[in-house]
N, C-alpha and C positions, 0 to 999 in steps of 0.2 A: 287598320287600327294604328294610331300614332304611337311611336315609341314612348315609353314612360321613363321616369327617373331611374328606376332599377336597371332597366335595359341599357340606358345611356352609360351609367356608371360601370356596368360589368362588361361592356363590349370592348374588345381589343381591336382597334382600328388598323393595326398593322397588317391584318389579313386583307384589308381593302387596298392598302398600298402594294401588297404582294400581288394581288389580282391585277392591279393596274399595270404592274411591271410585266406580268405574264401575258396580258393582252397586247402590250406594246411589242414584246418579243415575238408574239404570234404574228403581228403585223409585219415585223421585220422579216420573219421567215417566209410569209406569203409573198413579200416583195422579192426575196431571193428566188422563190419558185417561179414567180412571174417573169423575172429577167431570164432565168434559165430556160423556161418554156419558149419565151420570145426568141431567144438567140438560137436554140437548137432544134426547135420543132416548127413553130409558126413561120418565122422568117426564113428558115431553111427551105420549106416547101415553096413559099412565095418567091424565093430567089431562083428557083428552078425555071429559068427562062426557056429551056428546051422542051419543057413540059414532058419529061420522060414518063411521068405518071399523069395520065389524063383520063377523061371520061367522067361518068356520073359519080362514081365513088370518090374521085379526086375532088370534084366540086363540093360534094357534101363534106368531105374532110376539111377543106379549106374554110368553109363557112363555120364548121364546128370549132376549128382551131381558133378562129377569131373570137368566137363566143367564150371559149375556155380561157383565152388570154385575158379577156375582159373580166371574167369572173375572178381570176387570180388578182387582178388589179382592184376589183371591188372588195374582195376578201381582205386584201392588204389595207385598204382605206377604212373599211368598217372596223377591223381589229384595232387599228391605230386610234380611231375615233372613240371606241369603247374604252380603250386604255386611257385616252386623254380625259374622258368624262369620269372614269373611276379615280384617276389622279386628282382631278378637280374636286370630286366628292371627298376624298381623303383630306385635302387641304382646307376644304370648307368646314368639314365636321370636326376635325381635330381640335382647333381652337375653341369651337363652340362647346364641345364635350368638356374640354379643360375648364371652361368658364363655369360649367355646372359643378365640377369638382371643387374649384376654387371657392365658389359661393357657399357650398356646403361646409367647406373647411372654415371659412370665415364665420359661418353660423355657429360652428362648434366652438370657435374662439370667443363667441359672444354669449357664453353660458348656456348653450342649447345642445341637445342631442338631436341628430337627424336620423330618422327611421329609414329602413330600406326603401320605403315608398317616397322618401323625400319630404316628410312632414317633420316640423320642428316642435320640440317640447322642452321646457326649461329643465335644466339639471342643477338642482340646488347644491350639489357638490362642487360645481364650478363657480357659483355665485360668491363673490368676495364677502367676507364677514360683515363689512359695514353696510352691505345691501341686503343681507339675508332677511332681516325682519321686514323690510319694506316689500320685498318680492313675495314672501310667504303669505303676507296678509292682504295683499292688493291684487286681486284676480285680474282687474282691468289692466294693470301694469304688465302682468305676465302675458296676457292675451295680446297686448300691443306689441310686445317684443317678439312673440312667436309669429304673429301675423306679418310683421315687417319682414322677417327672414323667409317665411313661407312664400310671400309675394316675390322676393328676390329669386328664390330657387325656381318658382313656377315660371318666372319670366325667362330665366336661363334655359329651362327645359323647353319652353315654347319656341325659343330661337332654334334649338336643335330640331324640333318637330317640323317647323316651317322649312328649314333647309333640307331635311330628309324627304319631305313630300315633294319639294321642288326637284331634287335629284331624281326621285322616282319617276316624275313626269318626264324629265329629260331623257332618262334611260329608256323609257317606253316610247319615246318619239320615233316615228318611222321615217322621218326625212322626206325627200322628194323623189327618190329613185323607185319608180313603179316596178322595176324588175324584182325588187325585194318581195313584192306580194306574190310573185310567181315562183318562189322558192330560191331566188338568187340572193346574192349578197347586196347589202345596202351601201353603195359607194357615196351617197350624199349625206350620210349621218355626220353631224357636226361633232368635233372633238372637244368642244367647250360647252359646259352646261349653260352658261349665260347666253351664249350665242343661240343655242337651241331654244331656250325659253323666250328669247326676244321675238322670235317669230310669232308665237301665240299672243304675246303682249301687243305686238304691232297690229295684229288682226283686230283686237278689241279696241285699241285706240283709233284705228282706221274707221271703225263703225261710228265712234263718237264724232270724228272729223266729218263723216258723211251725214251727220245729223240723226243717226239712229240711236235709240235708247238701248242700253244694256239691260239684260234681265238681272234679277237679284243674284242668280247663280253666276252669271258672267262677271258682274261687278266684283263679287267676292273672289272669283278666280283671279281677276286682274290685280286686285289688292294683294293677294297672296304672292303672285308672281313678282310684283314690284317690291314688296317687303323683302323677299328673299334675294333679289338680284340687283336692286338699284345701286349697290355699291360695287358692282362688277363692271370693270371697264369694257370688256368685250360685249357684254349684254347691253350696256348703255350706248356704246357706239353703234352697235347693230340696230338697236331700236330706233334711235334718232335718224339713222340712215333710211330705215324702212318707212318711217313716217314721211319722208320727203325732205330731210335736212331741215334747215332753219325755217323755211316757209311752211312746211308741213307741221312742224312743231308749233309754230305761231298759230296756225289754223286750229290745231287741237286745243291749245290753250284758250283761244278766243271763244271756241264753242263751249268749253267748260265754264268760262267766265260768264258767257251769256246765260247759261242754265243756272249758275249759282246766284247771279245778281239780277236777273231779269225774268227768265222764262220758267224756272222751277225753284224758286227761292225756298220752298218748303224742304227741299233736299239739298240745301246749300252745302252742308258739311260733307255730303257724299262727293259732290263735284269738286270741292276744294281739296279733298283728300287725294283724289286722282291727279289733280293739278300739282299738289305738293310732291307726289311721286315723280311726276315729269320733271319738276325742278331739281329733284335729287339726282335723277338720271343725267340731266344737263350738267350738274356739278361734276359727276363722276367722269363723264365723257370728255369734258374740257380740261381735266386735270392732267398735267404732264409731270409725273412724279418719279420717273426713273425706273419703274418696274418694267415697263415695256415702252421705253422712250421713243423708239422709232415709230411704232404704231400710234402712240399718243400724239406725236407731232404731226404725222400724216393726217390723222383725223382732224386735229385741232386747226391746222392751217387751212384745210379745205372748208371746215365749218366756218371759220372766221371770214374767209373770202365770200362764201355764200351768204353769210349774215349781212355783209356790207350791202348786198343787193336787196335781200329780203327786209332788212332793217328800215329802209327808206320807202319801201313799197306801201301802198295804202290797202287797208283791209276793211271790209264792210262789217259793221257790228251795230247792235241796237242799244248797248248799255251806255253809250255816250250821248243819248238823246238830250236835246236842249229845249227847255220849256215844254217838255212832253210832246213835241211835234217834230223836232229836227234832229234826226240821227246823224252822226258825223263819223266819217271814216277815221281810222287810227293808223298810225305808222307801226311797222314791225318792231322797231326798237322800243316803242312804248309798251307793246305787248310782251316782248321778251324780258324786259326789266320787271314788269308786273309779275310775270311768271317767276322770275328769280327771287322776288320778295317772299315767295312761299317757302323758300329753302334757305340754305346757308352753307358755309364752308367752301366757297368757291376758290379756285386757284388764283394766286396773286396775279399771274400773268394774264389770265382771262379777264379779271376785273380791270386791270390797267389798259389792256388792249381795247376792251369794250368801251371804256370811258373815252379813250382817244378816238375811237372810230365814231362814236356818237358825236363827239365834238367836231370831227371832220365833216359830218353831215350838216352841221348847223353854222360852223364858223365861216364867214364870208371870205376871210383871208385864205382859207383852204378850199375855196370853191363851194362852200355849203350855203344853205338857205336859213337865215336867222329866224324865220317864221315857220319853219318846217313842223314844229310841234304845236303850233297855235290851235286852240279849240275854243269854242264858245262855252261860257259857263265855268263855274269853279269845280275843281277836283280836289279840294281840301276837305279833310274830315273835321270832326269836332275838336276844337282846341281844349286841351286838358289844363288843369291848374298849374302843372309844372311846365307849361308852354309847349309840350309836344302835341302832335295831332294824331287822332286815332284813324281807323280805316272805315268809319261810318260814312254814310252818304256815298260819295264817290272817292273817298280818300284812299281806297285800296288801289286805284288805278294810277300808274306812273305816267301822268301826262307830260311831265318833264323827265325824260329818261336819264339825262346826265345827272340831275340832282338825285334821281332815284338810285342810280348805280353808285353814287358817292355815299348814299345812305347805307347801301348794302356793304360797301367797303368799310364803313365805320364799325361793322361787326368783326372786322379783321384789322386790328390796329396796326399790325406790321405792314399790311398792304397799304393802308392809308398813309402811314408815315413815309413809306418809300415813294408813293405817288406824289406827295405834296412836299417833298423835301427840297427846300430852297438851296441846299448845297449841291444840287444837280441842275444841269441846264434844263432838263425836261421838267423838273419840279418848279423851277423859276418861271418857265413859260406857262405852265398850267396855272400857277397862282396868279400871274399877270392876267391871264384870260378870265379866270373865274372871278377875280376881284375887281377888274377894271373894264375888260373888253366885252364880256358876254352880255347878250340881251336876255335878261331874266323875265321879260314881260311876255308871257305866252298865253294870256287870256285874251281872246279876240272879242272885242266889244262891238263889232259891226251889228247892225240891227237885224240883218237877215237878207232875204232875196226877194226881188220883185219878179215879174213874169219873165224878164229877159236879162236882168243884171242884178248885181249886188247893191243893196241900199247902203250907202256909207254910214258908218257910225263913229264912235269915239276911237281914240288910240288904244293900242294894246296896253294891258295893265298886268301887274304881278298878281299871282294867285296868293291866297292867304298863307299857304304853307311854303312859299318860296324860300329856298336856301336851307330848308331843314336838313336835307341830306348833306349839303356842303358844310354846314355848321357842325353836324355830328362827325363828319369825316375829319374836320380840323381838330375837334376835341380829341378824337381817338389818336390822331397823328401827334398831338402835343403830349398826351398823357400815357400812351401805350395801353389804354384801358377802354373797354367797350362802354360807350355812354349808357348811363342808367344802371350800371352794375357796380358792385362794391369793389374797391381797389384791393390789391394784394397787400401783404404786410410791409413790403418795401415800396409802396405806391409813390413815395416822394422822391425816389431816385430814378433818373431818366437817362436814356441813351443820347449820344451826341446829336443824332438826327431829330429826335423828339425835341431837344432843346433848340435846335435851329428853327424848327417850325414855330415853337413858342416865341422866340425872339422876333421872328418875322411878323407873326400875327400881332403881337403887342405893338411893335414899331409901326407897322402899316396902318393899323386901325386907330392908334393914338394920334397919328398925323391927321387922320380924317376927323376925329373927335375934337381936335384942337380948335378947328374952325367951325365945326357943326357938331354939337354934343349929341345930336340924334342921328349921327351918320352911321353908327354901327347898326347893321340890319337887325330888326327886332327879333327875328327868329334865330339869331346867332348869339345873342347876348348871354343867355343861360349857358350855352356851350362854352363860351369864353370864361365865364365865372367858374364853371366846373373845372376848367383847365387850370386856372390859378389856384383852386383848392387842392390840386394835385402837386402844387409847388409851394406848400405853405411856408417852409423855412426860407426859400428863396425870395418870395414876396416880402416876408418879414425883414430879411436882410436889406432888400432894395429900398423899402419904405423907412426902415429904422436906422440904417447906417448912413453916415455922411461921407462925402467924397466920391460918390457914384462908382463904387468898387464892384467888381463882379461878386455874385453871391457865393457863399462858401460851399453849400451842399452840391449844387450842380453847375457852378461857374456860369450862371446866367448873366449875360452882359447887357443889361437894360438900365438906363439911368432913371433916377427917382422921378424926374419931371415927366418922362415918357410913361412910366408906370401909373402915375397919378392921372394923366390924361386918359390913358386906356381905361382905368377903373371908372373914371367919370363917365366915359361913353357907355360902358357896360351898365353903370348904375341907373341909366334911364329905366331899367327894369328893376323893380323893387326886390323881386325874388333873387335875381342875379346878384344884386348888391348884398343882400343878406347872406348869400352863399360865401362871398368873399369875406365879408365882415366877420361872420361866425368862424370861418376857417382861421382867420387871424386871431380871434379871441381865444381859440384853442391853443395856438402857439404861445400867446402871451400867458395864458393860464398855466401852460406847461412850464414855461420859463420861471414864473413866479413860484410855482410849486417845487421847483428844483432848489430853492433857497432854504437854508436852515437857520436856526436861532442865531448862530454866530454871525451870519451874513447881516442880519438885522441889527444885532447888538453893536457890531463894529462898523457898520456901513461899508461892507466890503466892496471891492472893485466889481465883483460879479453882480452884487445887488444893484450897484449904481448903473451898470450896463443894462441889466434887465429893465430897470425903471426908466432909464432914458430912452431906450429903443422901443419899449412897450408904449410909452407915452407918445413918442413920435408917430408910431403906426396908428394908434387910436386917434390922435389929433388929425392926421391926414384923412382917415376914413370919415371922421365927423365933419370935416370941412366939405368933403364930397357929398355927404348926405345933405348938408345944409344947402349946397349949391343946387342940388336936384330939386329940393322942395322950394327953394327960393325962386327957381326958374318957373315953377308951376304955381306961383302965388296968385296969378290972375286966373287960374283955371282950377277951381275947386274940385272938379271931377277928376282931373289928372292927379292931383295931390292925393285925393281919397283912394284912387286906384293904386297908386304907388304904395301907400300905407297898407292897403289890403294885401298886395302881393308880397310886401316885406314880411307881414305877419304870417302869411301862408306857410313860409318855410319853418316857422316855429312848430307847426303841427307834426313834423317828422323829426328824425334824428339829423344831426349835422351831417353834411355830405361826406366829409372825411376829416382827418386831422390827427392830432397826437392821440396815442392810446389812452383811453380813460381807465385809470387803474384804481378807482375808489371814490368814496364820497367826498374826500377832501378836495381833490382836483375838480370834481364835478361841481362843487360849490363855487369854485373860482370861475369856472366856465359860465355858470348861471349868472354870476354877477356881471360878467362882461358881455354876455350874449343873450341873456334871458329877458324877463319882463321889464327890467329897468331900461334896457336898450330900446325895447319897443315903445316904452312910454315917452322916450325922447322925441318921437315923431308926432306925439299928440299935442294939442293946444299950441300949435304954431301957425294958426290961421292968419293970413294976411301979413306975415312977417317977411321982410326983405331978407336977402341972403346975408347981409351984414348983421341984421338982428338975429337971424338963425345961428350964425357963428357965435355970437355972444351968448345965445341961449345954450348952445352945446358946450361952450367953454365953462359956463356956470354949472350946467346940469349933467354934462357928459363926462368931464374929467373925474368927478367924484367916484364913478364906478371903478376907475383904475386905482384910485386911492384906496377904495374899499377892498379891492383884491389884495393889496399889500397888507392892510390891517388884518384881514381875515387870515392870511397865511401866517403872519406874525403870531396871531392868537393860536393857530393850529400847532405851532412849534414851541409854544410855551411862554411867549412874551406877555407881560401884563401891561396895564395902562401906563404905569410909571416908566417902564422900559421904552414904550413907544413915544413918550414925551421927550426922550433924550435926543441930543443933537445928532448922533449917527443915523437914527431912523428918520428923524424929521428932515434933515438936510441931504444926507447922502442917498437916501432912498426916496422919500416923498418929494423932496425938492427936485431931484433929478427927474422924477416922473412928471412933475408939473412943468419943468422947463422943456422937457421933451415934447409934451403934449402941445405946449404953446408954439414951439418951433414947427411941429407937424401941421398944425392947423393953419399957420401963416404960410408955410412953405407950399402947401397944396394949392394955394391961391393961383399958382401958375397953371393949374390944370383946367381952369375955367376958360371958356371961349365964347364964341358967338352962338346963340341959340336961334335956329331958324324955325 
């Protein structure tokens, strides 16, 4: 029967620690007895070369002495192993028990009482006065609070129960020494719980690798073992070794993928759960974290060398069938990266080495084969409104393993920044390869095969989701934030390495966009826009200040022309442009909101600066918008699509930006980034870029003017005050001049459209 909450709370685990020490001491004592017996009995008799004692009795004694010495050794090993397992048990159970206690204490602090059975009930004596009425009369609210903490305590208890059952299984394990079954000591007992349990997990995964099906009981057992042990380095290394290293791991994964996506799709979740456990084990085994550095490094170095061979090897699978007739072999690196996508939290060194090793397999300058990953057909999932791709169809398979591992790296921004840092020689080399030298065309368009030879087809092409991993990794490297997640409170402040990546990306891709406005790869535009949204004040400084000075917050050294060219390239995607535009409208709204009545009444220097810089930024962005739509004037479909994607962003919140602290600033943001801004894109059919610029100058600038009027009204100015010279000239006049300068200055961002 599993241990319950009451048993967990009341148990003193120090006795377990004491027992571990006692068993280890017993092992030490058996070792002393073994050495003493060896030196003074066994070896003394064998050393009698004259055979002073001979005959049948002597022969029996010599044989028995050897057995006795062996038993002393086995007793020593078994005692040490039991001591090791008990110590393991103590170290595993102690933090898990403490987590139960801490959770119960947190529940007590959340206005609840926790019963001896671990059930929570509200205690009105703890509820603050302002919430008393609400909680006394709303049973649903009380139940929700109680259920929340009941669930947390139950989860903590379950973790203890799982570990306890796992420890019990390990302690009951008999090892491989058959003499133990005949009353002798068990010398083969493992001293590590994880290593002991890895044997059983290996047996069950081996059945899968051999194509056998697990019974429900076996599958449940394997899941329990993996949940309890997949964070244990010894367990993880032992399991992966028992499976046959990288090649065996790849084969197990391929078999699970076959079942999940081809042969047994009705039980897809079951197979992917076992696959995810395998990914977690891979993470743990390849982490060098200083706890057992020597063992970690030994395993890791051997694993990496073996993976270099297994990674380029071909494996026969069915899930890559093309046109329902032609199954294609896959490479080991494609499978291992697909497996890794099921997990996360990988060691930085492993991610870096894996990416470099995959590159070595494909980079011709390093002796690789640029077509090594080529497969017929697409492996892209369905593209979502935000530009990302899901794992539908065959989108789950990492047909491009380098792009795949870069995508995994994007979940660890520190690893991505270190890998792509142009401040290092390795980073510069990687960026040069990924941006200029790599062959991204890995879809084979050959028509097929005749009876004796391949029928030639078209050239290789890029898959629809090409560079999604690279784009995500660059975004993470520039921002220090996992793409698609909310930034921290200090999201706008960045490390020197992150800034170096940003400066490189903006400069590099602006140069390309200068001569071909569509040069920035489609699947990277939103990533780049997101990155700029994480540097809102810096972008505002660059676009709004004159003199091409480094920005104030992060000292970003990018000139205004380059930034305009970069944004113009990114703006080929309407959603990406909206991300940048609205981020800047937040900054402008925040600056306008910082002004008080005296600023407007006297036309202060602060008001003039906010007006001039805000106008310059808004003018530059409106020119870029005009240039995009003007370039599409002969293609109504492109223009309509751009408008749709621009408007899509309005359905959700702004990506990030200045904290929104109330209705007054929200009103200013709505003026700059809301419906009025959307309407600027309408009714521009067949207009040239020049006509569009005139259109935005007439209809775009007034929204900035309206922001100042709105703020002046909020701080108490009336209409006569707003008619006075300081507000008209030092505020609105500066805004108008800045807008005109920005819209004219941004003309340098236009280039040749191919």
